[in-house]
N, C-alpha and C positions, 0 to 999 in steps of 0.2 A: 799448605803445610802449617801445622800447629806448633808455634814456638812457645817455650815456657814463659810464664808470667814474669819471672825474675829476669830472664834474658831481655825481654821486651822493655821492661822498666829501665834496665841499665842502658839499653840501646837508645831509648828516648832521652834519658838524662845525659848521655855522652854526646848526643847530637842536638845541641841547642837550636831550636827552631829559627831564631833570628839569624844565627850564624849560617845555617843551611840555606835559608831563603835568600840571604844577602849575597850568596854566590850566584844568584840568578836575577834578583830584583834589587834596585837601589832603594833602600828604605830610609825614611826620615820620621822623626817623632813629631806628631801633630796633636794628638789628643790623649791625655793621661799617660798611661804606660804603653799604649798601643803604638805600633809603627805602621807607616803607610807608604805605599808606592804604586807604580803603574802595574796593573795586573798582567802577568805573563801568559795568561790563558785567553785573553781577548784584547783587541786593540782599544785603547782609550787615551784621552788627553788629560783627564783629571784622575788622580790616583784614588781608586776605590778599593784597593787591595790592602787589607789590614792583617797585621800579625800581632797576636796577643801573647807575649812571652810568659806571663803568669799562668795562662790557661793552656799554653803549649799548642795553640791552634792558629790557622790562617783562615781568612774568609774574604771573599770578594763580594761587595755589595752590588756589583754590576752583573756578573755572570753567575753568582751564587755558588761558585766552587769553594769548597772548604774542607777542613780536616786537620790532622796532625802532621808531623814531620814525615811519616811514612807515606801518607796519602799524597803529600806534596811531591815527593820524589817519584812516586808511581805516575803522577800526572805529568810532571815536567820532563821526565826522562822516558816516558812511555814504557814503564817496566811493570811486570806482574808483582803481586805482593811479595812472594818469596825473594824475587830478584831485587826489589827495593830494600828489603831487609838486609840482604847481602851487600848491597851498595853502601848502606849506612854503616853496617858492621865494619866493612873495609875502611871507610872514612874514619871511624872511631878506633880502629885497631883492635876490634873484637873478633873472636872466633865464633862462627855460627854453629850452634849445636844442631846439626842436621840429623833427623831421624831416618830410618831405613827407607820409608816410603818416599821421602823427598830426595834422598840420594839417588834412588832408582829413577825418579822423574827427571831430576837434573841430568843424570847420565844420558837418558833417552833424548832430552832436548839438545844436549851438547853433541850427541852422535848425529842428530839431524843437521845441526849447523855444520859439522865437519863433513858430512856426506855432501851437502849442497856445495860447500867450498871445493871439495875434491872433484865433484861433477863439473863445476865451472872450469877448473883447471884442465880436466879431460876434454871438455868441449873446445877449450882454447887450443889444445894440441891438435885436435881434429881439423880446426880451421887452418892450421899451418901445414897439415899433412896433404898428401896427394888427393885424398877424398874431399878436401875442402876447397879445391880449385874453383868450382862454380860459385861457392860462397864468397871467395876472395874477389872474383870478377864482379859479383853483385855489389860488394862493398865499394869497389873502385867506381862502378857505374853510379852509385849513390853519392859519390864525392866525399866519402869519409876518409880522413887521413889516418896514417898508422898510429899517430899519437892519440887520436880520438878512439880508435879501436882498442888500444891498450888501456886508455883511461876508463872505459866502460866495460872492459873485460869481455868483449864480444867473442863468441865461439860458434861452433857448427856441430849439429847432430847428424851423423851419417844416416843414409837411407837403409838402415838395417833394423831388424826386429829386436835385437837384444845386445847391441854393441855396448851401450852404456852399462846395462845391467851386468854383463859379463866382466867388464873392466872393474866395476865397483865391487863385485863379489870377490874378485881376485885381491882387492885391497882390504878384505875382511868384513865388508858390509853385507847384511842379510837381505833377502828378498823382501821381508816384511818392512825393513827400514826404507828400502827403495819405494815401496808402496806408501808408507807413512809420509815420506818426503814429497810425494806427488810426482816422482820421476819415473814410475812404472805404473801400469794399469793391469787389472784383471781382464782377460779376454772373455767374451761372451760364451765361447765354447771351451772354456778352461784354458789354463796356461797364463803366463804373465809376460808382458812385453814392454819395451820402452815407450813412454808417452810421446817423446819428441823424436821425430825422424825426418831427415832431410830439411832442416830448418836452420836459419841463422838464429843464434841463441843470444838472448839478452839477460844476463844475471840481474836479479832484483836484490838490491842491497838495502838493509835497514839503516837507521840513523847511527847505529853503533858499529856499522861496518860488517855485519854478518850477511852472508848470502842466504836468503830465505826462500827464494823461488826463482822461476825463469819465465821469460816470454820467448816464444819461438815464432819466427816469421818465415813464410814461404818466399821463394825467390822467383815465382811466376804468378800466374793469375788464379791458381787453384785456391780452394777454400777449405777450412777457414784461413783467412789471411794471417791472423794471429792466434796462437794457441798459448794459453797461460796456465801456470801451475794452479791446481785447485787449492782450496783452503786447507791448511794443515795446522799442526800444533804450533809451528813457528811462523806461518804466513797467513795474515789477515788482510785481504784486499781493501777493506774499508778503512784500515788504519795505517796504510803505508802508501807512499807516493814514489814513483820511479824518479831517480836522480836526486831525491831530497838529501841523501847523504853528502852530496856535493853542493847542492844549491843552498843548504843551510849556512854555509860558510861565505856566501856571496856578500859583497859590500854594496850591491846596487839598490838596496832599500825596498825591493819589491820582488814578487814572484811572478813568473810568466807561466801560466797554466796551459798546457798543450793537450791535444787530443790523443797523441800516440808517442811511442818510444822514439821513432825516427825524428819527429819534429823536435823533441826535447834534446836529443843528441846533436842534431844539426845546429840548434841555437847555441849550445855549449861550444861547439867547434868554432862558431863565428864570434865568440867572446861574450855571449849572454849566458853567464854561468848561474843564473837564477831560474832556469827553466825546469819544470817538473811535469809529470804526466800521471794521470790515474791509471790503475792497473787492471785493465780489462773490465772496468765497471764505471758507471756514471759517478760524478762527484758526489760525495756523501757529506753529511754533517760532521762526521769524524775528520774527514779530509780538511774541511773548512777550519775546524778547531785547531788542527795541526798547523796549518798555514798561518793562522793568527798568532801562533807562538813566536814566529820568526820575523814577520813583516807587517807593516800597516796597510799595504796595498797589493792587490792582485790584478794582473792583466790577463784577460781571457783571450786566447788565440785559437779558438776552435774553428773547424772548417766552415766555409761560407755556405755549404749546402743546408737543406732543410733540417737534417739531423743535427748538424752543428749549431744552427740557430736555436733549435729546441733545447739543446744541451746548455747553451748560453743562458737562455731564459730561466732554466731550472737552477742554474748555478748562482745567478745574481742574488736572489733572496737568501740563500744559504750562507753565502760569503758575507753579505751585509749584516746578517743576524749575529755574527760573531765579531762585528765591529770593523770589518775590513773595508777599505775604499776599493771600489770595483771599477775597472776600466775595461773597455772592449776594443780589441784591435780589428779594424775592418780593412782587409787587404784587397786592393784592386790589381787584377792581372795575375793572380795566383790563388790556388785553392787552399794552401796551407803555408805555414812559416818556412818549411823546408824548401818548397818550390820558390817562394818569394826571395829567400836568401840566395839561392842559386842564380835567379834571374837578375836581381837588382843589387845584391851585396849587403854587407853589414851596415854601412853608413845610412843607406836608404831605409833599412829596417829600423835603425835607431831613431831616425826622424819620425818614422811612422809610429814607433812606440811612444815617443814623447807627445805626439798629437792624438794618441788613442782617445776614443770617446769615453766620457763617463757613462755610467749606466743609464742616466736620463736621456742623454743624446742618442745612445744606442737604441733604446726602446722607442723613442719618438721616430727615429729614422726607419726602424724596422716596421713600425706601424704604417708610415707613409708609403712604403714600398708595396703594401697590400692593395692600394687603391689607385684608380685612374682619376687623377684630380682634374682632368678635363671634362669629366662627367659630373653634372650637378648633384645627382643622387649620391654618388660615391664621395663627393666632396663633403656633403652634409654628414654622411656616416663617419668619414674620417675625422671631421671636426668634433663630433660627439664623442667618439672613442678617445681622441686626443685629449679632450677636456677631462674625461674620466681619468686618464693616465696622469695628466699634469696635476690634477687635484690631489694625487697621492704624494706629491713632492712636499717635503716638510717646510721648506723655506718659501716665503712670499716672493722673494727676489727670483728664486728658481721658477716659480709658477708664472711670474710676469715675463721672464726671458723666454722660456720655452713656449708659453702661450703666444707670444709675438712671432716666434719662429713658425709655429703651426699655422698661424694666421697668414703669414707671408707665403708659405707653401701652397695654401689653398686659395690665395687671392682675396682675402677679406681683411677688414680693418682690425688692428690690434685691440681696439676698444670693444668690438663685438666679441672677439675671442675671450677677452678678459671677463666679460659678463658671463659667458658660458662656463669658463673655468671656475669663477666665483660661485655660480649656481651649483656646479658639481661638487665643489669643495664644501659648501655649506650642507649639502645633502649628505655627503659622506661623514662630515663631522657630527651631524645630527644623529646618524645611525650609530656612530662610535660612542657618542655621549649617552645614548639610550642604553647601549650594551653596558657601559660603565656604571650607569645608575642601577641597572639590574644586579651588577656585581656588588656595588656598594650597599644595596638593600639586602644582600644575601652574604653576611659576614662568613657564614659557614663555607661558602665557595672560596672566599679569599684565604681562609685559614687552612685549606687543604694543602698538604705537602706537594712539592713539585714531583717527587718520586712516587709513581703510581702504586708501587708495592707497599708503601707506608701510608695508604689512605686512612683517614680518620672515620670510623663508623659512628663514634660518639664525640662530636666536636666539643660539647660543653666539658666533658671529662678530659678530653685531650688538651684543651687550653689550660686547664688546671694542672695537668701533669707536666706540661711545658713549663709553667710558672714554678712548680715545685722543683723541677730539675735545675732550672736556672738559679734558683735560690741556693740549692745544695752545692752546686758547683762554685758559686760565689762565696758561700760561707760553709765549708765542709764540716766545721765543728757542730753544725746543726744535724748532721746525719744520724747520730745515735738517738736523737729525740723523735725521729720519724718512725712510727710503728706500722705504717701502712705496708701490707704485703705487696710485693711486686705484681702478683697475679691479679690484684684488684685494679690495676691500670688497664684502661680500655685499649691502649696501644701497646702491643707486645714488646716493641722496641724499648719503650719507656720503662716498662716493668723490668726488663733485663738490665737496663742501665741503672735503675734504682738499686737492684740487688748487687750489681757489680760495685757501685759506689760504697754500699754498706760493707761488702766483703773487703774492699781495698782499705777502707778506713779502719776496720777491725784488725787488719794485719800490718798497719802502719805504712802502707804503700801510698805513693802520690795519688791524690784525688783530683785529677784534672781530666778534661775531655781528651786532651792529647794522649794521655796515658792509656786510654781505652781503645785506641784504634787497632791494636793487634787483635782485639776481640770482636770488633765490628767491621762490617763491610764498608767499601768506599761510599756507597750510596747512603748508608746509615750515618756515617761520619759527616757527610755533606749536609744531611738534614739536621743533625744535632748542632752543627756549627751555626746554621741558620737560626735554630731555636735559641741558642744562647746569645745570639746577637740581636734579638728583638729588643725593642726599646724599654719595655716595662720590666725594670729590674728592682722593684721594691722588695726590700728585705725587712720583714717584721714578723713577730710572733703571730699577730692577727692574720697577716697575709698567708702564712704557712697553714694556720688552722683553717682558713677559708678554702685553700687549695685542697687540703686533705678531706674536709667535709664534703666538698663538691664531688671528689673522686669516689668517696664511699657512698654518697647518695646515688650516684649514677650506677655504681656497681650493684647496689641493693635493688635499684629499680629494674635493672636488666637481668638480674640473676636470682631474685627471690622467687619463692614458690608461687606466690600469687601472680607474678608476672608470667610464669610459665603456663599457669592455668588459663589466664586470659588469652595467651597466644594460642593455646590448644582450642579454646572456644572459638576464637576468630577463624582458625583453620576449619573447624567443624562447620561453622556457619557458611563458609565459602563453598564447602563440599556439598552441604545438604540444602542450602537455601535459607536456613534459619536455625536458631539454637533449639536443640531438642529433636531435630529431624522431622 
């Protein structure tokens, strides 16, 4: 939705970025006028998250997230742009000027939320009705209490083709809305029928308490065991986690990541209210980023089979990438947390949880299980692989400790293993340093934006454009002196920003980066905050002249008639094998 410039200006002015961010991050003044704190988007011990009140922006020097107050609310509250604007408008006591298109979209979204909520209520009634007897028996067999069933809103979908659809249509919902919500499907031979039939139903609830989808489980051995709602306008599997709406309030200081709904629910019933599960998909980078907002540590409790181990190995680097401590629970005598809890109880599980392996221990132990260490050839192979693994550990202490453990497991001296680890470490470091030198010798590669859609085709001009924009945002009074057309910028984003700054200055509007976010995408704002936070902030007439001259030189070089002629000649040579044919 497009909001008016005047409304967005007032919205940003009425929502001071320091006040808004302070509601989520403890800020303190460290440098100049900037405020610093621990980043809410990734786990860290030293505050690299900065807020610049004068610029109206935030920026993390660790994870590189940045933008204005609207971007911050979008990120921290997992809201769309229009919803973030509504959030801030409500906070500031402003009425949102909604256009017809947005009102229609908002109405559609609210109808889907309402439909899913009413469907959850209807599934709940079916569980308590005569048709739900089998499902109730299954719940009892699985050991779920009435309190747990109520807490998670479990329900039942009858074994009928259109029971839900008929009930919802009687409440005023249309067939199209049922299809849009993923509650109904189109038949291959025509007709529409209920997606979920004869299944125990698990409502999926987002962090704001909205029912956004469902998981349905069979009560026998038929397949698929679980059937999940498809992606819809309100349901994104990659950006939601089952039970996070409850787990986010936990005081346990970590999240327990399980493989399925039943494991998560069972853990909650036994007092572990920090358990969550992914929604019919593998763990994603988005899931990892969400978890990092709430806790510093995640414990993986995937099944002990090969699929579970593979999932664990995939999850570890994703979770570590966002700064999370990763531990792995290895269960003896049970295939999953639900079975372990039923066999041994909560106290035993709590002890197991406290003794869970860090990722280094897990990976070494998993490697050891692949080899028969009574066989000399396999021992040698194990030690070589172990040395390569241990060489990736960042701490010298870690390398020594786990090197000694590997040596003990294989029956060799710790000194011999230390030599092998050191050799592997030096080799790996040499490769890394070589790669770094290549990067260092290629500044153009370093200067490329993180966002692929904003790649620089002309790095020389782009660097000058960056410098010019930094200067103008720092000293807005220089804007009228810049005659450079925005179209002469090699990066379209920078050209747009230049014209926007010029227009805002001419109309007496605030000239800050934060004031532009209503016009720019989240990715564009993040890139621009990175640009303005680069160290070279020289402001002088000479520097500005140099920037403009460089931009014009590159524009002329790439757009002049001669350049076009040479390009045509080069293409002709390629096609004919030489100039003139």
